[in-house]
N, C-alpha and C positions, 0 to 999 in steps of 0.2 A: 599162795601170794593171795597179797587181797583187794578184791575188785570194786571200781569205782560206783556204784547202783545210781547214782546222781544223777539229776537233767544234762545234758549238756549244751548252752545255750548257741547254737553258731552265728558267727561271727561276719555281721553285715558287708555280702563284696564291694567293691570300690567299685562308685559307680562308672560309668563310662567316658571319655575322655568328650566331653558335647562339645567341650569349646574350640577342641579340633575340629572338631561331625560337623557345627554350626558356622565356621570358616571354608573348608573346603562350601560349604552347598553357599556361600555365600559369595566366593570365586566362580565358582561357578555357573552364578545367576550371576554377575556381572558380565562373564567371558560372552553370558550367552545374549545378555541384552548387546552387547557392545557390535559384538557377531554381529549382531541382528540390524545395525544400524552402521555399520563398517561403510558400506557405497554411498552413504548420504554425503559427503563431503566431495563428491565425483557432480555435483548435482548445481547444474546450472542458474544462467539466470533466465526466470519467465516472469509471463505478464507485464506486474505494475514496475518488478524489479526495473522495468528499462526505461521508463517518465518519471523512476523516483529518483530512481540509482545513476544510472548509464549513464543519459542521455539529460540529466539535468544539469547544467552547468550550477545551480547554486549550490550544489552536493561538493564539488569542487576546490571551495576556497572557502578557509575558516574564516574569512572577512563577514560572511551571513550568518556567524551562529548566532548573534541579536537577532536579525531582521526572522530567523525563526519563528521566534515567541511573537512578532508582533506585524507578520503579514504571510498568512497561513498557503499564501496561495502558489506560495514557490516552494511548497513540500513536493511538486510535483510536476513536472511541462504538462501534461494531462491531467484538464480541470476534472475528469470521473476520476482523478484515484488521489484527486488533492481532499488533506484530512487535518485540524490541530493535533499537531504531536510533534510541538516546540523541541522536546527533549531530544528525542529520537533521532529527528532533524539533523540536530546537535550532532550528536552521535556517530551517525550516517557517514555527514560534510567528516568528521574525524576518522572515521576509519578507512574515507576517499584519501585524507590528507595524507594519514603518516602510518597507515595501516595496509597499503597496497591498492588502492585507487582501487579498477574494476575488478579484482578479482575475486570469482565467486566464494570461492575456500575461506578466504576474511569471513562472509557473510553467514557462508554456514558454520562455519565453526563455530562461532558465538554464538549461533541461532541455536546448537548445540549444547552447546554452554547452561545457555537458561533452562534448556530442556534439561537436562538432569541437576539442575536448581529447584525447578517447577515437583519433579519428582522427589528430591531431599523434604522440601515444604510439604507435601502430598502424604509423605513417610508422617511425618511429624505429626502432622494433623489428623490425621488418621488414630496411631498411639496413642492420641489425647482424648478422645473418642472415646466415653463411656460403653462397657460393652464389646468395643472394641477389639479382639484375638488381635497379637500378636500374628500370625501364618494368617490373616484376612487383613490384616493393613499390607502385609507383603506380598501378597495374589492381586487386591486392587491396586496397590502401586503400580505391580509388574503391567499388571493386566494395563493400565493408561501407558505407560514405558513403550508398547510392547504393542498399540493398534495402530492396523495401518491408518487411519483416519489420519495421528499427527505425526504420520510421514507426510501430508497434502500442509499441513502448516509447518514443521520444520523445514521443511528443504526450500517453502518461500521466503525468501527472504527477508526481503519489506517486509512480513508481518513479523517482523521481531518481538514487535509490541503486545501484540496480541502473547505471547512468550512469557513477557515482563509484565503483562496487566494478570495474568495466572499465577506468574507466581505472587505480585505482590497479597492479593486478596487470600490465596492459603497464609502467607507468614504472616499479613495484619489477625489471622482468625487462631495464628499459632501463636502469636505473642498475644491477642487478649487474653486468650483462653489460660496462658503459663502465666505471665506476668499481670495481677503480683502475688493473685490466690495459690499458684501452687511451688513458690518459691519458699524456704523456711522464712518463717514468721519470727524465729528468734537467729538471734546472730548465731554465721553456721559457722564456729569455731569452739573450738575444746580446747578448755585451759590447763598445759599442765599442770599433774600435783606438785611439781615442787620446781622454781624458773631456773632454766638453765644460763640466761643470759638477761639482757637486760629488757628486749624484745617483751619475754615471760613475764617478766615485771609489770615493762608497759600495761598489757593485753588485760593482766589481772588488777590491776589498781582501776581501769578505766573503760572495763567492759562491759557496762551496763551504759555508762556514756555512748559508747561506738552501736551497743545495743541498738540504743532509742535513735540516734542517725540512721545507722541500716534499716530500720521499721518503718524512717521518717522515707528516708532515701528512693525505697519502691514503694513506694503508696504515692510518691509525688503523680500530680494529674499535669504530667508529661504529657499521655494523649500518642505512648511509645509505639502502638498497633497500630496508630495512622503513619507514620515513619518511612514505612514504603506503600504505602498509599499514595502520598502527596508528592512523590517523583512518578510513578505507575501511567497516572492521571497523565501525567507531562507526555508521555509515550502511547497511551491507545485509553482512548476516551470509554473502552467499553468496563474497567475498571471501575466506574460506578456502580455499579450493582455488589461492590462488597460495602455499601450501607444495609441495603435491605436484606440481604445475603447474612452480617451480622444481628439485625435485630431479627430474623429465625433463632439463628444459634443463641440470643441468649433465653430468649422465649422460652427455648426447652431445655437447655439445659445450665444455664447462669440462676445461682440461689442465693448466690450474692451482693449480683448487680442489677439493676433495671433497664426498662427500655431509656431512661433518661442517659444510664453510662452510652446507648449507641446515640445520641442527640451531636453529637461531634463529627459525626462520621456522616449522619444526615449534612449535615453542612453546608462538610467540604465539597461533599457526591455529589449531593444534588446543586450548592452554588458551581460546581468543574461544570458539568450539566450544563445548564443554562448558559455559562458564561460560552465554551467553546461551539453551543448550536448557533450562539449571537455571530459568533469569530467563524463558522461556514456554511448558512443556511444559503448563501448567495453562490455555492457552488456544487450545486446537486448534482449530480451524474446523470445522463444522459440516456436514457430508461424507455425500452418502447411498451415496459409494462405502466400502467394507470395510477399514483399514488392509490386509490381504492381495491383496486385489481392485487399489487403488493400485497397489502396490510391483511385482506379476507382469503392469502391465497397463506400466510405466516405461521398460523398453526396447523397446516397439513407439513408445511417444510419440519418443523417439532416431529410430527411425527413421524417423518421423513428421515432425520437425523435420529433421531431413539433407533429403527429401523438397523439403520448404518452397525451404530454401536455395538447391536446384537449381531450383524451378519454383515460386518465390513467386504461385502463380497462386490465386484465388476462398480469397482469408485471411480467414480471421470471429475479430475480440475476444476471440470467448469459444468455445470450440469445443464442438459437442455430441456429441465421445467421455467417456465416463463412464468410461472401463474395462470392466476384461473382466469378464464373468461366473462363471468359472471359469481358472483355471491352464492346461489343458489347449486353452483355445481356441487353433487352428492360428495363427491371428494374434500371440500370443502365446508362442510357440515360434519362429515368425519373427521374433520382434522379438528375441530371445535370441543363435540365431544369426546371426543379422544384428551383434549388439552386438559377437558375439566375434570375428567375421570381423572387424569393422571393428579389434579390441585385436590379433587375429593379426596381420594389415593391416601396422598397425605397431609390430609385434612386427620381420615382416621387415623391414618398413623399413628401419628403424632401425640396422640390420648394414652398409648403405652407406653413405656418409658424404654419398652424391649424394643420398639421397635421407634424410637424418636432416630435413628441414625438414617436408619432409611429412607424416615418421611423426612429430616433435614438432605441428605443428598435430592431425591427429589425435586422439592420447593427449592435448593440450586440450582439445577436442571432448568426449571423455568423459568424463575427467573432473572437469569444469566442468560435466554436468550431472547429479554425483553429489550435492551438498546436497538443488536440488529432488525432485530420487526417493524420500533417505531420510525426508524429511520431510513427512510427507503435509499436501497444500494441501487449501484449499477443492479446486481445479479439477483433475482428472489433469492435464492440462497447459495452458502459455499462451505465447501469443509472442510475449513480452516476457522471458520465462527462457529464453530460446534467446540473448540478446542475447550475455553474455561467452562459453559456446560457441561461436558463430559466429567469435568472435574466433578462437578456433582455426583454426577454416575457413578464415581468409583468411590464415591462415600458408600449411595447406597447399595452397589456389591459389596462392602468391606461389611454393611451392618450384614447383609443377607448372609452372605458367608458366615458370619459369627455366632449367629443362631442357629443354619445348617451346623454348625462342627456342635451345638449342645445334644443332636442327636448322635453323635458316637460315641461306641463305647465309652467308656469312665477307669480313665488311668490307677491305678495302683503308684498312693504313693510310697510305700517300697521302690528304690531307684534298682534291688534288689531281684524282681516280681519277671517275668519275661513275658510277651505278647501274648495273647490266650488266641487260637483260631479265628476265633469269630475278628476279635482286634485287629492280626493281620491283614485282613479281608477289609475292612473296613478300613484301616486307616493308608495302605498302602492303595485302596482303590481310592479316595481322596485325593493322594498326592500323586495320582498318573489321571485322571482326570485336571488334575489342577496345572501339570506339566503339558498334558498335551491342546492345553485352552491355552497355554503359556507361548509355547512352540510353534500352534497356527499360525497365534496375532506373530509373531516373529520371523516366519519364514513371509507370512502378508507384507510385510513393512517392507522384508529386505525387497523383496518384490515390487512394491510401489517403490522404495528409494530408483531403484533401476528407471522407471517409469519417468522419473521425475531428473537423470540424469543430461539429458537434451535439450532441447524445444521441438525437436523431429517427435526423440522419444511418447516427450510425453503430450503430445496434438494426433500424436497414434493412437496412441490412447485413449485419451481421451475423442474423439474421433469414433473408435468402437463402445466403446460407454454409453454415450452420449448422440448416437444418428443423427437427434433432430439438432444439431447443436450448431448451427450453420459455420459461426465464427470458427471455433474448434475447425471446422474444413477449411476455414479460409486463411489463419495460423497456421496450418500445417502447407497449404499453400508455397503461404511466405516462406520457408524453411525448405522448398525446389528450388527455387529461386538462381541459384547455384545449377541448378544440372545443367545439362546443354542442350536438351529440347525445350525453349522459349514456352511451349504452347501447351508441357505441361503443367505450372503456374495457373494458366489463364482455366482448363481444364478444372482443379479445385474451386478457385472463385466463380466460376459460371455451376459449380456442383451448390458450392453455399450458396447463394442467392436465391437458389430452386428453394432448397432447406429453409432459409431465411430470409424470405424477401422482404422490403422495404426497410431492412435496418440500410444505415447510412454508411458505417464503418464498411459494410463489403461491398457498397457501393463503391467509395474508395478503390478500395483491390482492387475488383474487378477493371475501372478503369484504369488501377496502374499497370493492370496487365496485360491490358488494349494497347497503350500508351506503348509499352516494350517491344510489342509487336508491331507500330508505326502503324494500329490501326486510328488514328486520329477519328473517327465519325463513330465509331464503337466506343471513343474513350468518352467525347464529349455527351453521346448517351448516358453511357455512366453517371458518370460528375452530374450528368443532369436533376437522374435521378437520388443520387446520396442529396441537394441542397433541398429536393424538395421534400426527400424521407426525414431528412434531417434541418430544419431551417433554422434549428436554434441551437446546430450540434457544427462550432466553431472548424474546426478540421476541415468538416467536408466541403465548406467554402473557401479555406487557403488555399486548400489540397486541387481547387479546380483552377483558383490565380495562379498559383505555380505552375500548373500544366500550361495556362494563358499564356505566360512566362511566356516558355516555353516555346510555345509554337507563335509569338512573336506579335501576338493579338493584344498590346500593350494597354491601351483604355480597358478595354473588358476582364484586365486580368487585375488593374490597377484598382474595379470598383470592387470583387468577389473577395481582394485581399485586405478590402478597406472595411469588405462587411463583419471576415470573420475578427477585426481588431476589436470592432466597432462590440460583438458579441464577446468577444474576449481577449483585452487588454491583453493576456498573457499569451495569445495564438506569436508562437516565433515563428513559422511559417508563414502566418499574416504579411506583419514584422520586417520579415525577412525579404518577400516578395515589392513590399511597398517600398522598402531599401533601392533594390535592385533597380526599380523601376526609378525611382529618383535619382540614382546615380547616373540609369541610360540618356535622361533627358536630359543631366548636368542641371539639375534644379538643390546646387550646392545649398543655399540656406535651410530650403525644406529638406533636403535629408539629414543636413546636421540637428535641426527641430528636435526630427524623428529617432536620430541616433541618442539625441542627449536626454530624451524620453526614455525609449531605449531602455538606457543606462539608468535612471533614476526605477525603475522599475526592477532589472537584474543588471547592478553593477559591473558585472563580470564576465557579460555573457560580449564572446568573439568578435559576433558579427555587426553588433554598434556598434563596437572598440573599432571595425576595419572600417566604415562605411562612415565613421567619423570623420577617421583621417583620411579617407576618400573624400570627405564634402571641404577639410578644411586644406586638401592643396588643391585642388577646385577653382577653392576663392583664393587661395592665393595665388592662383597658374591669371586667373583676370585683374588681382590689384597688381601681379608685373608687370602685362599689360598695357597697364595705364597709365605706371609710372613710366614706361617704354616710350608710350604715345607724349605724354605730356614733356620729359626728359630729350625725348626725340623724334618732332612731328616729323612726322614719313606716313604716303600712300601707304606702304607695307603694315609699320606698324595700326594704323587707325583700321583697317582692313582686319587687319586678327584681332580686333579685338572689339569688331562691330561683330563678328560672326563667333567668337567666344559666349557674346552677349544674347546670343540667338540663342546659341543652346542651352544657356540659362534662361529661357524666354522670357530676357529681360530686352522687349520687342523697344520701346523709344530708345532706352538708351543703346540699341544694334542702330538704330535710324538717325541716331544723334551722330554717333561714333564714322556713321558711314558718311552721313554731312557733311563731318570733319574732312573725310578723305575727300572728299568733291570742293574742297576750298581749296587743296594744294593741287587738283586734277578735276577740271570740269570733266574732263571728256573721257572720266573713267568709271568704262559699261561695269563694271563686277560692283561699284559699290551702290547704284541703282538696282539691281539684282538682291544686292541684301536689302534695300529699300523696301522693293518690295515684298520680296520673303516674310518682309519685318510688319508689312501694312497689312498683308494678306491672310495672318496670325492674327492682328487686332481686328479682322474683321471689317475692314477699312478696304471697300469693294474701288469707289475714286481715287484715291489714294495712291493704291494695288496698282492702276491700269496705266496713275499716270509715273509713274516707274517703269512699269514695261515696256512703253511708250518711247521711253529716255531711252531704255536700254534698245530698244530691236531699233532707236534712229542711230545711235551710236556702234552698235555690234549687227549689221542688218546681215548676217551673213550665218549669225546663231539659229539654230534651230529651234533650241529651246525654251529664247526669250518666245520669237513670232509664236512657239504654238503656247504655252502662255498666256502672251498677250489675249488671241485667241478665244482660250478660253474662257478668261476672263468678261470678254467685251459677252461673250455669246450666254452670261453667267448674268451681264447686266440687262439686257437683253429680254428677260427672261425665259433664253432656247435653255436655257440648261441646269440645273440647279450648284447649288454651289459644292 
């Protein structure tokens, strides 16, 4: 038997089915992400959602779509949450009109959809970044997508614009990076050797022409990367950071294009920033923090956001950091130094091609914070403002992880090679750390969603994590109003006042709590504090006016409500007080004028429409009385007309109608009574006394007439003040 002595070459084993493994991994990742966010859809309305969405009548009518572009004030009932975001406001109005009104689920579902789009765009951008590995891109995207800080944006219905802005900036960069140089620069079609039908023959004959047209089409100067930016600018002004971020991208990564290619972005974003500032400058929110203090506190705020990115623990929906009292505060200096250090670090890292993605992410983070830092907001910091900056930190994380992965043992290119012991330890260890980090973040996000489930849950959590925030205590107290114990809300209001004294909104709610307990003296004291602390805060004046109206102190109520409307013509509480007062006083022409003025501001306001109907009814009543007195002259008709004129403060007409009654019946004491009342309202003392004397002469047994006459005579003698 002959033996074969040659070398036997083993056949390569078939590689594992990595596609199947990848599919299972992707399904597991998607399931984990959805599980982390599964309780998001139970979140209710919070914060500015109420003045922007729930109680804003402008959102309830599709007819206001055009006005959102011309009148930014109607974007919110509360001036403090006004912003020029016309396309977003129009979309909210569409949601209300056609997709479910004030059901939170509709808005939460939209926020979640936009957030998912943000993650897709972020992953796409990371994949286009030079040197970023696929695993690093996926890890950074999931880190961003599972970060608990994102819950403070995604659960906040009215902050949908922040998510749209983040998506637009990411999508704009993806398009800029991809189009046109990453597209095939030749016609992407392979011709068949043997044409099979007419189309193949056409392509073969016209291939060069089609290729020329294709190349020309992809290089047309249409600014495709700006297409997502323009509509996003109409949703949120923070989109303007796209221009400087793009400039940094071009400086670091572009070899074919220069800074000239960024000029259109600078023009559009810069022009829009100036335009929207001009549209909203007079709607600056009320804040106890002076502008200078707000500005020199912002570097420290940037440090706080950075800390929360790495340690998202004890998050608060409404911070109790109100800024520094002076610029020489040590932490203010630390903040400035930290920001300068970050900028210097980004500058140095940007010199190394290996670290440029990290440098780009740091610059992104700093640039994205600028708009909210420059324009003073109602609060010094807010978690939702970190959404767009955190996308930059995700880039930095992806770059860092990609560099760290270079330290892992190199795998053999032979698919049949087995993992060595060191490779198992390194790769399994890295995967374990990544999964542990993402699982911890996902767990935190799930818990954060629970905090946003209801107003009571949110403000209870905020009280615990921001004990120095008086408004958090106040808002939680408002959630206790339905409790049987009416003293319970008052306790929280008083506690809030003690924690944050001098806040007009808290004082208004302290007053409301006292009013619910019929403690008028304490309520008025709190209202006076509110207008003292917030002299330019119209809700304090209008709330005081509403309370005075309820107390039947009409002249004072009118003065307070009028001042509120002067401070803010869109203060609807003040306008309602004035319309109620004019209706009670039967001042139909003035009520009609005020109602029409209100409808010019808010064409669909139901209270103004109702007041207009009341005014017209009152005017019609006088018209009918005049017609009755003219067609059928009688004592009763003229007396009725006289009374209507008096209620409408038409005092001379009241006198004339009463005198017409006297022509019919000269001994009519009731006519002289009306005449006396009208002259008294006009301040004509002698005529008042003469009319009362005639009334007493005709009705000597009427005690009220004699008493009124004695009072007027005493006033004339100087024995009594009028």
